[in-house]
C-alpha positions in Angstrom: 124.5 107.7 113.5 122.7 111.1 114.9 125.7 113.0 114.3 125.6 111.7 110.8 122.1 112.5 110.4 122.8 116.0 111.4 125.2 117.0 109.8 124.0 116.0 106.4 120.5 117.7 106.7 123.2 121.1 108.1 125.3 120.1 103.9 121.7 119.7 102.9 120.3 123.3 103.9 123.6 125.1 103.2 123.5 123.5 99.3 119.7 124.8 99.3 120.7 128.2 100.4 123.8 128.9 99.0 121.7 127.6 95.7 119.0 130.4 96.2 120.7 133.4 96.4 120.0 135.9 94.3 122.8 136.6 91.6 121.7 139.7 88.8 122.6 138.1 85.4 120.5 140.6 83.3 122.9 141.9 80.7 122.6 145.6 79.6 120.1 146.2 77.3 120.3 148.9 74.0 116.8 148.6 72.3 115.9 151.4 70.1 112.3 151.9 71.1 110.9 153.3 67.6 108.9 150.3 66.3 110.1 151.0 63.1 113.6 150.3 64.3 112.7 146.1 64.3 110.8 146.5 60.4 113.7 145.3 58.8 115.0 142.1 57.1 117.3 140.5 59.7 119.9 137.6 59.0 121.1 135.1 61.9 124.6 135.5 62.8 125.5 133.4 65.9 123.7 131.4 68.3 124.9 131.1 71.6 123.5 129.3 75.1 121.2 126.5 75.7 121.8 123.6 77.6 125.6 123.0 76.9 126.1 126.8 76.6 127.7 126.0 72.9 128.0 128.7 70.1 126.3 128.2 66.5 127.0 129.4 63.3 125.0 129.3 60.2 126.7 126.2 58.2 128.5 127.5 54.8 125.5 128.2 51.9 122.9 128.7 54.9 121.2 132.0 55.3 117.9 132.3 58.0 116.2 135.5 57.8 113.9 137.2 60.0 111.1 139.8 58.8 109.2 141.9 61.3 106.4 143.6 59.0 104.3 146.6 60.7 101.4 144.9 60.5 102.4 142.3 62.9 103.6 139.7 60.3 106.5 137.6 60.9 108.0 136.2 57.7 111.3 133.5 58.3 113.2 132.6 54.8 115.9 129.9 54.3 118.1 130.9 51.7 115.4 132.9 50.3 112.7 130.7 49.9 109.7 131.9 52.8 109.4 128.8 55.2 106.6 130.3 57.5 104.7 133.1 58.3 102.7 133.7 61.3 102.0 137.1 63.9 104.4 138.3 66.3 103.7 141.5 69.1 106.0 143.6 70.5 105.6 144.5 73.9 107.0 145.8 78.1 106.5 142.7 79.9 107.6 140.7 83.1 110.4 138.2 82.4 110.7 134.7 83.5 114.3 135.4 83.4 114.5 138.2 85.6 111.5 139.1 86.9 111.3 142.4 85.4 110.0 144.7 83.0 111.8 144.4 79.4 111.1 144.5 75.7 109.8 141.7 74.6 108.8 140.0 71.0 105.9 137.1 71.5 105.9 134.9 68.5 102.0 133.2 67.5 100.8 135.4 70.6 97.5 134.9 69.7 97.5 130.8 70.5 96.6 129.2 73.7 100.5 128.7 74.2 102.3 131.1 72.0 105.3 129.6 69.7 107.6 131.8 72.1 109.2 134.7 73.9 112.0 137.1 73.2 113.4 139.7 75.1 115.1 142.5 73.2 118.5 142.2 74.8 120.2 144.9 71.5 117.9 146.9 68.8 120.3 149.4 67.3 123.3 149.6 64.8 122.4 147.4 62.7 122.1 144.6 65.7 119.2 142.8 67.2 119.8 140.3 69.8 116.7 138.3 71.0 117.3 136.3 73.9 114.5 133.3 74.5 112.5 134.2 78.2 113.4 130.8 79.0 116.2 129.6 81.6 117.8 127.2 79.4 116.9 129.5 76.1 119.6 130.8 73.4 120.7 134.3 72.9 120.3 134.6 69.1 122.4 137.3 66.9 121.1 139.2 64.0 122.2 141.7 61.5 120.4 144.3 59.8 120.1 142.8 55.5 122.0 145.7 54.5 124.9 145.5 57.0 125.4 142.0 56.1 125.4 142.6 52.3 128.1 145.4 53.2 130.5 142.9 54.8 
């Protein structure tokens, strides 16, 4: 009986230490630091991740567009109709995911509990990639409106 418990305790300890090893999952970041680079209309092209790790793209005839304005206003449109107007803030902050300093967009930052924090993973070449700063979050990819219209 003593051997059973000793083996079980060793197995549990081994499992816990294996799960606690630090892995560097932080992706390479390409961010245009010019504040004006974000200020355009961005059309959603894909989501990836979440609990299931599945990808998702817009259904035919559905277009979600984000517009970041210079005054800190974020406007969301679906098929050209405004559905939400709120605020955003962009700053270098410590991430929950990687515990390092990254370029973060916080939606509705003045609320007691902001709506969401996104890590900017890419902001260049007409592409915006945002990762939700939560452990089971999505990575959202957007293309600049002009780039989408050129396709």
